gemmi code that builds the backbone of each chain (N, CA, C; Angstrom):
import gemmi

chains = {
    "A": [
        ("MET", (6.293, -7.530, 135.413), (7.696, -7.396, 134.997), (8.274, -8.786, 134.736)),
        ("SER", (8.778, -9.003, 133.551), (9.264, -10.343, 133.212), (10.599, -10.619, 133.904)),
        ("PRO", (10.912, -11.876, 134.147), (12.149, -12.196, 134.888), (13.406, -11.721, 134.174)),
        ("LEU", (13.393, -11.690, 132.828), (14.604, -11.249, 132.123), (14.902, -9.781, 132.389)),
        ("ILE", (13.833, -8.976, 132.407), (14.020, -7.551, 132.696), (14.538, -7.366, 134.116)),
        ("LEU", (13.986, -8.182, 135.028), (14.441, -8.119, 136.423), (15.920, -8.501, 136.505)),
        ("LEU", (16.299, -9.549, 135.765), (17.692, -10.005, 135.775), (18.623, -8.912, 135.249)),
        ("SER", (18.218, -8.228, 134.162), (19.123, -7.203, 133.619), (19.198, -6.011, 134.558)),
        ("LEU", (18.093, -5.708, 135.264), (18.170, -4.645, 136.274), (19.160, -5.014, 137.373)),
        ("VAL", (19.136, -6.288, 137.780), (20.071, -6.726, 138.820), (21.510, -6.616, 138.317)),
        ("LEU", (21.730, -7.033, 137.057), (23.079, -6.942, 136.489), (23.569, -5.503, 136.492)),
        ("MET", (22.691, -4.580, 136.095), (23.118, -3.186, 136.028), (23.334, -2.602, 137.422)),
        ("ALA", (22.547, -3.051, 138.397), (22.785, -2.596, 139.770), (24.138, -3.088, 140.267)),
        ("LEU", (24.484, -4.329, 139.882), (25.804, -4.868, 140.228), (26.906, -4.026, 139.586)),
        ("ALA", (26.675, -3.630, 138.321), (27.657, -2.787, 137.630), (27.821, -1.461, 138.355)),
        ("LEU", (26.689, -0.908, 138.850), (26.773, 0.345, 139.612), (27.632, 0.158, 140.858)),
        ("CYS", (27.459, -0.984, 141.536), (28.251, -1.244, 142.751), (29.738, -1.319, 142.412)),
        ("LEU", (30.080, -2.044, 141.322), (31.490, -2.156, 140.932), (32.072, -0.783, 140.607)),
        ("THR", (31.268, 0.036, 139.891), (31.731, 1.377, 139.554), (31.971, 2.203, 140.807)),
        ("PHE", (31.091, 1.979, 141.803), (31.268, 2.733, 143.039), (32.559, 2.333, 143.749)),
        ("VAL", (32.937, 1.052, 143.616), (34.218, 0.625, 144.190), (35.362, 1.446, 143.600)),
        ("ARG", (35.336, 1.611, 142.261), (36.418, 2.389, 141.636), (36.327, 3.860, 142.038)),
        ("LEU", (35.102, 4.370, 142.149), (34.937, 5.769, 142.548), (35.508, 5.996, 143.936)),
        ("PHE", (35.368, 4.980, 144.799), (35.841, 5.106, 146.168), (37.350, 4.931, 146.245)),
        ("ARG", (37.888, 3.957, 145.511), (39.301, 3.607, 145.637), (40.206, 4.428, 144.751)),
        ("GLY", (39.665, 4.889, 143.595), (40.433, 5.444, 142.487), (41.653, 6.222, 142.924)),
        ("PRO", (42.847, 5.845, 142.471), (44.038, 6.493, 143.001), (44.131, 7.975, 142.641)),
        ("SER", (43.546, 8.411, 141.552), (43.676, 9.829, 141.193), (42.321, 10.367, 140.748)),
        ("LEU", (42.271, 11.690, 140.596), (41.000, 12.321, 140.221), (40.501, 11.887, 138.833)),
        ("PRO", (41.363, 11.776, 137.794), (40.847, 11.317, 136.494), (40.166, 9.950, 136.565)),
        ("ASP", (40.690, 9.037, 137.407), (40.028, 7.738, 137.549), (38.610, 7.909, 138.069)),
        ("ARG", (38.463, 8.816, 139.021), (37.116, 9.033, 139.582), (36.193, 9.655, 138.550)),
        ("VAL", (36.750, 10.550, 137.700), (35.903, 11.151, 136.674), (35.436, 10.089, 135.686)),
        ("VAL", (36.330, 9.146, 135.333), (35.929, 8.048, 134.446), (34.828, 7.220, 135.095)),
        ("ALA", (34.950, 6.986, 136.406), (33.914, 6.226, 137.104), (32.578, 6.967, 137.062)),
        ("LEU", (32.610, 8.299, 137.214), (31.364, 9.072, 137.153), (30.731, 8.975, 135.765)),
        ("GLU", (31.582, 9.013, 134.717), (31.078, 8.847, 133.353), (30.325, 7.535, 133.201)),
        ("LEU", (30.971, 6.462, 133.687), (30.345, 5.148, 133.561), (29.048, 5.086, 134.370)),
        ("PHE", (29.071, 5.738, 135.539), (27.866, 5.835, 136.368), (26.695, 6.355, 135.537)),
        ("SER", (26.912, 7.456, 134.836), (25.783, 8.060, 134.125), (25.371, 7.209, 132.936)),
        ("SER", (26.334, 6.538, 132.284), (25.956, 5.648, 131.174), (25.065, 4.522, 131.673)),
        ("ILE", (25.456, 3.926, 132.813), (24.648, 2.836, 133.366), (23.272, 3.359, 133.769)),
        ("LEU", (23.240, 4.602, 134.304), (21.940, 5.167, 134.702), (21.042, 5.358, 133.491)),
        ("VAL", (21.629, 5.778, 132.352), (20.818, 5.902, 131.132), (20.213, 4.553, 130.773)),
        ("GLY", (21.024, 3.489, 130.890), (20.506, 2.155, 130.612), (19.389, 1.764, 131.562)),
        ("ILE", (19.597, 2.028, 132.853), (18.576, 1.660, 133.843), (17.274, 2.411, 133.580)),
        ("ILE", (17.400, 3.698, 133.246), (16.187, 4.474, 132.967), (15.456, 3.904, 131.756)),
        ("GLY", (16.226, 3.480, 130.730), (15.593, 2.873, 129.569), (14.823, 1.607, 129.936)),
        ("VAL", (15.460, 0.753, 130.750), (14.790, -0.503, 131.141), (13.563, -0.221, 131.988)),
        ("VAL", (13.675, 0.756, 132.887), (12.506, 1.088, 133.715), (11.384, 1.651, 132.852)),
        ("ALA", (11.751, 2.432, 131.815), (10.724, 2.945, 130.909), (9.994, 1.798, 130.225)),
        ("ILE", (10.742, 0.756, 129.851), (10.088, -0.403, 129.233), (9.198, -1.115, 130.249)),
        ("ALA", (9.728, -1.305, 131.472), (9.001, -2.102, 132.452), (7.716, -1.423, 132.898)),
        ("THR", (7.733, -0.073, 132.984), (6.545, 0.621, 133.476), (5.692, 1.209, 132.362)),
        ("ASP", (6.134, 1.088, 131.094), (5.380, 1.612, 129.951), (5.225, 3.126, 129.982)),
        ("VAL", (6.180, 3.836, 130.569), (6.116, 5.293, 130.607), (7.153, 5.835, 129.624)),
        ("ALA", (6.699, 6.354, 128.489), (7.641, 6.766, 127.451), (8.369, 8.048, 127.816)),
        ("SER", (7.773, 8.877, 128.666), (8.390, 10.177, 128.931), (9.613, 10.059, 129.818)),
        ("LEU", (9.892, 8.847, 130.346), (11.132, 8.669, 131.102), (12.354, 8.851, 130.206)),
        ("LEU", (12.154, 8.728, 128.880), (13.288, 8.889, 127.960), (13.880, 10.286, 128.042)),
        ("ASP", (13.028, 11.280, 128.314), (13.544, 12.650, 128.454), (14.557, 12.728, 129.584)),
        ("VAL", (14.268, 11.988, 130.659), (15.209, 11.954, 131.789), (16.547, 11.384, 131.328)),
        ("ALA", (16.486, 10.331, 130.483), (17.727, 9.726, 129.995), (18.530, 10.725, 129.168)),
        ("ILE", (17.821, 11.497, 128.320), (18.511, 12.498, 127.501), (19.229, 13.507, 128.396)),
        ("VAL", (18.510, 14.011, 129.408), (19.101, 15.007, 130.302), (20.298, 14.426, 131.047)),
        ("MET", (20.160, 13.148, 131.453), (21.257, 12.464, 132.165), (22.524, 12.426, 131.309)),
        ("ALA", (22.364, 12.030, 130.032), (23.525, 11.947, 129.144), (24.157, 13.317, 128.966)),
        ("LEU", (23.298, 14.341, 128.806), (23.803, 15.709, 128.610), (24.604, 16.177, 129.816)),
        ("MET", (24.040, 15.940, 131.014), (24.723, 16.366, 132.244), (26.076, 15.679, 132.389)),
        ("ALA", (26.107, 14.372, 132.031), (27.365, 13.634, 132.182), (28.431, 14.219, 131.281)),
        ("PHE", (28.064, 14.548, 130.056), (29.036, 15.126, 129.117), (29.566, 16.452, 129.646)),
        ("MET", (28.634, 17.307, 130.102), (29.049, 18.607, 130.649), (29.988, 18.424, 131.845)),
        ("ALA", (29.652, 17.475, 132.720), (30.478, 17.265, 133.913), (31.871, 16.799, 133.522)),
        ("ALA", (31.946, 15.910, 132.517), (33.265, 15.414, 132.094), (34.112, 16.559, 131.547)),
        ("ILE", (33.505, 17.388, 130.684), (34.249, 18.513, 130.113), (34.704, 19.457, 131.223)),
        ("GLY", (33.789, 19.732, 132.171), (34.141, 20.641, 133.262), (35.285, 20.124, 134.106)),
        ("PHE", (35.239, 18.828, 134.447), (36.308, 18.247, 135.262), (37.631, 18.292, 134.514)),
        ("ALA", (37.583, 18.021, 133.210), (38.836, 18.013, 132.444), (39.441, 19.410, 132.394)),
        ("ARG", (38.583, 20.423, 132.206), (39.091, 21.806, 132.196), (39.721, 22.132, 133.548)),
        ("PHE", (39.029, 21.726, 134.607), (39.506, 21.996, 135.962), (40.867, 21.349, 136.193)),
        ("LEU", (41.035, 20.103, 135.704), (42.306, 19.412, 135.892), (43.420, 20.103, 135.122)),
        ("GLU", (43.126, 20.505, 133.875), (44.179, 21.100, 133.049), (44.560, 22.482, 133.546)),
        ("ARG", (43.610, 23.193, 134.146), (43.929, 24.523, 134.670), (44.645, 24.454, 136.006)),
        ("GLY", (45.082, 23.261, 136.421), (45.837, 23.166, 137.656), (44.980, 22.890, 138.857)),
        ("GLY", (44.220, 21.814, 138.790), (43.538, 21.329, 139.972), (44.542, 20.586, 140.832)),
        ("PRO", (44.067, 19.749, 141.752), (45.003, 18.975, 142.567), (45.779, 17.992, 141.696)),
        ("ARG", (47.107, 18.054, 141.756), (47.932, 17.202, 140.908), (47.870, 15.755, 141.344)),
        ("ASP", (47.689, 15.525, 142.640), (47.779, 14.159, 143.149), (46.938, 14.078, 144.411)),
        ("ASP", (46.205, 12.973, 144.530), (45.461, 12.865, 145.778), (45.398, 11.429, 146.263)),
    ],
    "B": [
        ("MET", (7.752, -12.554, 118.879), (9.006, -12.301, 118.150), (9.690, -11.027, 118.647)),
        ("THR", (8.898, -9.916, 118.612), (9.497, -8.672, 119.107), (9.815, -8.777, 120.595)),
        ("GLU", (9.017, -9.589, 121.292), (9.271, -9.751, 122.736), (10.649, -10.359, 122.972)),
        ("ILE", (10.935, -11.435, 122.209), (12.222, -12.117, 122.361), (13.363, -11.174, 121.985)),
        ("LEU", (13.196, -10.470, 120.859), (14.231, -9.544, 120.383), (14.514, -8.465, 121.429)),
        ("LYS", (13.408, -7.927, 121.985), (13.529, -6.859, 122.970), (14.281, -7.337, 124.208)),
        ("GLU", (13.849, -8.481, 124.723), (14.489, -8.950, 125.964), (15.931, -9.355, 125.721)),
        ("GLY", (16.203, -9.914, 124.533), (17.597, -10.238, 124.208), (18.452, -8.990, 124.169)),
        ("LEU", (17.942, -7.923, 123.531), (18.707, -6.672, 123.455), (18.967, -6.115, 124.850)),
        ("ILE", (17.936, -6.139, 125.705), (18.115, -5.604, 127.062), (19.163, -6.394, 127.821)),
        ("LEU", (19.082, -7.741, 127.706), (20.011, -8.581, 128.463), (21.449, -8.371, 127.978)),
        ("ILE", (21.635, -8.319, 126.648), (22.995, -8.132, 126.127), (23.533, -6.757, 126.521)),
        ("GLY", (22.643, -5.745, 126.481), (23.081, -4.415, 126.899), (23.514, -4.397, 128.353)),
        ("ALA", (22.736, -5.048, 129.213), (23.088, -5.088, 130.644), (24.397, -5.827, 130.848)),
        ("LEU", (24.605, -6.914, 130.070), (25.863, -7.649, 130.204), (27.052, -6.788, 129.793)),
        ("PHE", (26.879, -6.003, 128.716), (27.981, -5.132, 128.294), (28.290, -4.093, 129.365)),
        ("MET", (27.242, -3.573, 130.026), (27.495, -2.592, 131.083), (28.215, -3.233, 132.257)),
        ("LEU", (27.839, -4.476, 132.578), (28.544, -5.180, 133.654), (30.011, -5.386, 133.284)),
        ("LEU", (30.257, -5.714, 132.000), (31.638, -5.884, 131.526), (32.421, -4.588, 131.684)),
        ("ALA", (31.784, -3.465, 131.334), (32.468, -2.181, 131.451), (32.854, -1.914, 132.896)),
        ("ALA", (31.921, -2.186, 133.820), (32.216, -1.933, 135.230), (33.316, -2.860, 135.732)),
        ("LEU", (33.277, -4.118, 135.241), (34.310, -5.078, 135.640), (35.683, -4.593, 135.162)),
        ("GLY", (35.731, -4.108, 133.900), (36.995, -3.591, 133.375), (37.463, -2.396, 134.170)),
        ("LEU", (36.524, -1.535, 134.570), (36.909, -0.354, 135.343), (37.551, -0.749, 136.663)),
        ("VAL", (37.065, -1.826, 137.259), (37.627, -2.235, 138.544), (38.942, -2.988, 138.360)),
        ("ARG", (39.026, -3.836, 137.320), (40.132, -4.778, 137.234), (41.365, -4.238, 136.525)),
        ("LEU", (41.195, -3.303, 135.574), (42.337, -2.929, 134.725), (43.287, -1.994, 135.463)),
        ("PRO", (44.565, -1.978, 135.051), (45.593, -1.384, 135.906), (45.752, 0.139, 135.857)),
        ("ASP", (45.536, 0.821, 134.744), (45.785, 2.268, 134.775), (44.691, 3.046, 134.048)),
        ("LEU", (44.803, 4.364, 134.067), (43.712, 5.228, 133.607), (43.324, 4.941, 132.156)),
        ("LEU", (44.310, 4.823, 131.275), (43.978, 4.702, 129.849), (43.310, 3.361, 129.551)),
        ("THR", (43.796, 2.281, 130.190), (43.142, 0.993, 129.938), (41.740, 0.974, 130.534)),
        ("ARG", (41.552, 1.655, 131.671), (40.200, 1.721, 132.239), (39.254, 2.467, 131.307)),
        ("MET", (39.769, 3.576, 130.718), (38.913, 4.304, 129.790), (38.587, 3.467, 128.576)),
        ("HIS", (39.576, 2.666, 128.134), (39.346, 1.772, 127.001), (38.214, 0.807, 127.305)),
        ("ALA", (38.125, 0.347, 128.552), (37.047, -0.574, 128.895), (35.711, 0.145, 128.959)),
        ("THR", (35.671, 1.293, 129.652), (34.360, 1.880, 129.934), (33.745, 2.553, 128.715)),
        ("THR", (34.535, 3.304, 127.948), (33.944, 4.131, 126.904), (33.177, 3.291, 125.895)),
        ("LYS", (33.832, 2.247, 125.385), (33.213, 1.494, 124.298), (32.094, 0.598, 124.809)),
        ("ALA", (32.364, -0.147, 125.877), (31.361, -1.124, 126.331), (30.109, -0.422, 126.846)),
        ("ALA", (30.284, 0.672, 127.592), (29.099, 1.347, 128.126), (28.301, 1.997, 127.003)),
        ("THR", (28.991, 2.554, 125.989), (28.271, 3.127, 124.856), (27.445, 2.065, 124.142)),
        ("LEU", (28.070, 0.899, 123.920), (27.354, -0.178, 123.241), (26.166, -0.650, 124.072)),
        ("GLY", (26.351, -0.755, 125.397), (25.258, -1.201, 126.253), (24.083, -0.242, 126.211)),
        ("ALA", (24.357, 1.057, 126.348), (23.272, 2.039, 126.313), (22.597, 2.039, 124.947)),
        ("THR", (23.387, 1.864, 123.866), (22.804, 1.829, 122.528), (21.840, 0.659, 122.374)),
        ("LEU", (22.253, -0.532, 122.846), (21.385, -1.709, 122.714), (20.088, -1.528, 123.496)),
        ("ILE", (20.210, -0.963, 124.718), (18.997, -0.786, 125.524), (18.064, 0.234, 124.882)),
        ("MET", (18.645, 1.295, 124.295), (17.777, 2.277, 123.637), (17.108, 1.680, 122.398)),
        ("LEU", (17.821, 0.776, 121.699), (17.174, 0.071, 120.583), (15.981, -0.738, 121.092)),
        ("ALA", (16.155, -1.392, 122.255), (15.049, -2.162, 122.833), (13.876, -1.246, 123.166)),
        ("VAL", (14.183, -0.040, 123.677), (13.101, 0.915, 123.978), (12.362, 1.286, 122.703)),
        ("ALA", (13.119, 1.540, 121.618), (12.480, 1.899, 120.351), (11.583, 0.764, 119.862)),
        ("ILE", (12.041, -0.490, 120.001), (11.224, -1.627, 119.555), (9.979, -1.767, 120.422)),
        ("HIS", (10.128, -1.542, 121.749), (9.010, -1.753, 122.665), (7.874, -0.768, 122.407)),
        ("PHE", (8.222, 0.534, 122.259), (7.140, 1.507, 122.151), (6.600, 1.619, 120.729)),
        ("ALA", (7.511, 1.618, 119.728), (7.100, 1.633, 118.322), (6.158, 2.782, 117.971)),
        ("GLN", (6.425, 3.966, 118.573), (5.722, 5.173, 118.124), (6.775, 6.128, 117.585)),
        ("VAL", (6.360, 6.998, 116.663), (7.347, 7.839, 115.994), (8.086, 8.722, 116.989)),
        ("ALA", (7.341, 9.341, 117.927), (7.972, 10.288, 118.858), (8.995, 9.580, 119.740)),
        ("VAL", (8.635, 8.391, 120.224), (9.530, 7.675, 121.140), (10.751, 7.149, 120.394)),
        ("VAL", (10.519, 6.610, 119.178), (11.646, 6.089, 118.406), (12.627, 7.214, 118.080)),
        ("ALA", (12.087, 8.379, 117.725), (12.964, 9.514, 117.418), (13.782, 9.898, 118.642)),
        ("ARG", (13.139, 9.900, 119.815), (13.880, 10.259, 121.029), (14.941, 9.212, 121.361)),
        ("ALA", (14.575, 7.931, 121.187), (15.554, 6.871, 121.473), (16.764, 7.003, 120.557)),
        ("PHE", (16.509, 7.254, 119.268), (17.645, 7.414, 118.369), (18.417, 8.690, 118.664)),
        ("GLY", (17.699, 9.706, 119.185), (18.407, 10.915, 119.625), (19.387, 10.605, 120.739)),
        ("VAL", (18.936, 9.793, 121.712), (19.840, 9.404, 122.809), (21.044, 8.648, 122.261)),
        ("ILE", (20.782, 7.697, 121.326), (21.883, 6.903, 120.769), (22.885, 7.814, 120.074)),
        ("LEU", (22.365, 8.718, 119.243), (23.251, 9.618, 118.489), (24.059, 10.485, 119.443)),
        ("PHE", (23.382, 10.995, 120.477), (24.071, 11.877, 121.422), (25.182, 11.129, 122.153)),
        ("ILE", (24.876, 9.911, 122.612), (25.896, 9.143, 123.337), (27.064, 8.822, 122.416)),
        ("MET", (26.749, 8.421, 121.174), (27.821, 8.057, 120.245), (28.692, 9.255, 119.895)),
        ("MET", (28.088, 10.467, 119.909), (28.897, 11.644, 119.580), (29.687, 12.156, 120.768)),
        ("THR", (29.116, 12.081, 121.962), (29.802, 12.704, 123.094), (30.786, 11.769, 123.799)),
        ("ALA", (30.573, 10.452, 123.754), (31.463, 9.552, 124.500), (32.922, 9.650, 124.038)),
        ("PRO", (33.216, 9.640, 122.739), (34.622, 9.782, 122.336), (35.222, 11.118, 122.723)),
        ("VAL", (34.409, 12.190, 122.615), (34.926, 13.513, 122.958), (35.281, 13.576, 124.440)),
        ("ALA", (34.362, 13.085, 125.280), (34.607, 13.114, 126.725), (35.816, 12.260, 127.076)),
        ("ALA", (35.942, 11.076, 126.422), (37.078, 10.206, 126.726), (38.391, 10.875, 126.312)),
        ("HIS", (38.381, 11.516, 125.154), (39.590, 12.213, 124.700), (39.989, 13.302, 125.682)),
        ("VAL", (39.000, 14.085, 126.109), (39.307, 15.215, 126.987), (39.835, 14.726, 128.333)),
        ("ILE", (39.207, 13.672, 128.879), (39.658, 13.162, 130.180), (41.037, 12.525, 130.065)),
        ("GLY", (41.257, 11.769, 128.971), (42.563, 11.141, 128.805), (43.674, 12.166, 128.675)),
        ("ARG", (43.380, 13.239, 127.938), (44.353, 14.318, 127.766), (44.666, 14.978, 129.102)),
        ("ALA", (43.594, 15.276, 129.857), (43.811, 15.901, 131.162), (44.595, 14.971, 132.082)),
        ("GLY", (44.275, 13.672, 132.036), (44.984, 12.722, 132.880), (46.458, 12.647, 132.526)),
        ("TYR", (46.751, 12.694, 131.222), (48.161, 12.649, 130.811), (48.887, 13.897, 131.271)),
        ("PHE", (48.241, 15.054, 131.155), (48.878, 16.312, 131.571), (49.121, 16.320, 133.068)),
        ("VAL", (48.144, 15.816, 133.815), (48.284, 15.815, 135.266), (49.391, 14.850, 135.691)),
        ("GLY", (49.693, 13.892, 134.811), (50.795, 12.990, 135.102), (50.362, 11.719, 135.780)),
        ("SER", (49.194, 11.205, 135.391), (48.777, 9.925, 135.971), (49.720, 8.834, 135.467)),
        ("ARG", (50.058, 7.926, 136.368), (51.101, 6.945, 136.069), (50.565, 5.863, 135.136)),
        ("LEU", (51.377, 5.484, 134.144), (50.987, 4.387, 133.257), (51.307, 3.059, 133.924)),
        ("TRP", (50.682, 2.012, 133.393), (50.934, 0.668, 133.885), (52.404, 0.313, 133.685)),
        ("GLU", (53.006, -0.434, 134.643), (54.440, -0.722, 134.509), (54.738, -1.663, 133.353)),
        ("GLY", (53.730, -2.356, 132.828), (53.941, -3.215, 131.666), (53.834, -2.482, 130.338)),
        ("THR", (53.645, -1.138, 130.386), (53.520, -0.376, 129.149), (54.808, -0.468, 128.341)),
        ("LEU", (54.673, -0.802, 127.043), (55.873, -0.984, 126.226), (56.373, 0.329, 125.651)),
        ("LYS", (55.476, 1.210, 125.258), (55.915, 2.385, 124.506), (55.040, 3.580, 124.829)),
        ("ASP", (55.657, 4.727, 125.107), (54.931, 5.978, 125.265), (55.550, 6.958, 124.287)),
        ("GLU", (54.932, 7.098, 123.121), (55.536, 7.886, 122.041), (55.543, 9.370, 122.365)),
        ("LEU", (54.648, 9.803, 123.265), (54.536, 11.230, 123.532), (55.630, 11.695, 124.480)),
        ("ARG", (56.082, 10.787, 125.379), (56.982, 11.208, 126.461), (58.268, 11.891, 125.967)),
        ("PRO", (59.013, 11.312, 125.003), (60.267, 11.965, 124.611), (60.066, 13.251, 123.814)),
        ("ASN", (58.906, 13.441, 123.197), (58.736, 14.589, 122.308), (57.955, 15.731, 122.926)),
        ("TYR", (57.509, 15.544, 124.170), (56.563, 16.513, 124.720), (57.106, 17.085, 126.013)),
        ("ASP", (57.001, 18.412, 126.129), (57.483, 19.085, 127.323), (56.275, 19.482, 128.168)),
        ("PRO", (56.061, 18.836, 129.324), (54.825, 19.096, 130.082), (54.769, 20.494, 130.677)),
        ("LEU", (55.899, 21.175, 130.822), (55.861, 22.503, 131.426), (55.425, 23.558, 130.419)),
        ("THR", (55.970, 23.503, 129.203), (55.630, 24.523, 128.211), (54.546, 24.071, 127.247)),
        ("HIS", (54.089, 22.801, 127.365), (53.110, 22.230, 126.439), (53.613, 22.293, 125.005)),
        ("GLU", (54.949, 22.134, 124.798), (55.489, 22.171, 123.452), (55.677, 20.756, 122.937)),
        ("LEU", (55.351, 20.569, 121.664), (55.465, 19.248, 121.065), (56.475, 19.314, 119.934)),
        ("LYS", (57.460, 18.400, 119.958), (58.457, 18.358, 118.887), (58.161, 17.167, 117.986)),
        ("SER", (58.482, 17.330, 116.704), (58.301, 16.208, 115.795), (59.538, 15.340, 115.747)),
        ("GLY", (60.679, 15.858, 116.182), (61.922, 15.106, 116.081), (62.579, 15.254, 114.724)),
        ("LEU", (61.968, 16.047, 113.834), (62.514, 16.218, 112.482), (62.962, 17.654, 112.230)),
        ("GLU", (62.994, 18.510, 113.299), (63.372, 19.896, 113.055), (64.846, 19.992, 112.673)),
        ("THR", (65.166, 20.933, 111.784), (66.566, 21.194, 111.435), (67.040, 22.404, 112.220)),
        ("GLU", (68.361, 22.557, 112.308), (68.947, 23.672, 113.051), (68.459, 25.006, 112.509)),
        ("SER", (68.503, 25.164, 111.167), (68.163, 26.464, 110.583), (66.695, 26.788, 110.802)),
        ("ASN", (65.840, 25.776, 110.756), (64.419, 26.026, 110.981), (64.170, 26.461, 112.411)),
        ("ALA", (64.883, 25.860, 113.373), (64.670, 26.206, 114.767), (65.092, 27.639, 115.050)),
        ("ARG", (66.143, 28.140, 114.334), (66.627, 29.498, 114.616), (65.902, 30.553, 113.798)),
        ("ARG", (65.098, 30.143, 112.799), (64.502, 31.081, 111.859), (63.451, 31.953, 112.559)),
        ("GLU", (63.421, 33.231, 112.276), (62.367, 34.106, 112.798), (61.081, 33.883, 111.984)),
        ("PRO", (59.911, 34.017, 112.612), (58.688, 33.898, 111.824), (58.574, 35.008, 110.801)),
        ("GLY", (58.219, 34.660, 109.579), (58.201, 35.627, 108.488), (56.794, 36.063, 108.127)),
        ("GLU", (56.688, 36.797, 107.016), (55.402, 37.340, 106.567), (54.426, 36.229, 106.227)),
        ("SER", (54.917, 35.168, 105.567), (54.008, 34.171, 105.006), (53.542, 33.154, 106.046)),
        ("ASP", (54.118, 33.204, 107.272), (53.723, 32.212, 108.272), (52.373, 32.591, 108.888)),
        ("ALA", (51.528, 31.604, 109.015), (50.271, 31.845, 109.741), (50.598, 32.014, 111.213)),
        ("SER", (49.901, 32.927, 111.850), (50.231, 33.210, 113.252), (49.661, 32.155, 114.149)),
    ],
}
model = gemmi.Model(1)
for chain_id, residues in chains.items():
    chain = gemmi.Chain(chain_id)
    for i, (resn, *xyz) in enumerate(residues, 1):
        res = gemmi.Residue()
        res.name, res.seqid = resn, gemmi.SeqId(i, " ")
        for name, pos in zip(("N", "CA", "C"), xyz):
            atom = gemmi.Atom()
            atom.name, atom.element = name, gemmi.Element(name[0])
            atom.pos, atom.b_iso = gemmi.Position(*pos), 0.0
            res.add_atom(atom)
        chain.add_residue(res)
    model.add_chain(chain)
structure = gemmi.Structure()
structure.add_model(model)
structure.setup_entities()
């Protein structure tokens, strides 16, 4: 594994930590949903880098499923909020 | 050559993702946070998938990588729109430095009615007729 790939993995892990800070602190539910969205985007990136580092092409399928799940979750949360979920937390 | 290109793409993609996370933590309200995450994270994932396509260079893998890029580019704006809309309806507070909220005076959050501000008296009292689409 080349040092540049290792460095970008570290950067993305740092991004995951920052996102988790917002997920933990987020003043309202929509903020947390945005944090979850970013979580899955970063995970797609990490899976791509790991696929390069390990030479396993079929990891890309995992990335596709990850992106799909994130989209579904965002739509579901938005519907839940509009139908009168918790107004404030 | 391809090695340098690949590693450059990966590094720039990772930096964009770090920027998105930084914006998510630092920016003051929901809409500005979404502005940071949606675009930067999409760009980061796109760059990394381009690097994957360059690394493997087989038809099946390249097609899948471009499938991921296309899917992310199509769904990220939709998801951001839906979440932003839900957040506005729920009444998430805007940043106190916000200069203008064009929707606030024209929109009734209880009935979900939107006014243009250009209605005339006679139009408001008019009954719906035959030619109006329902």
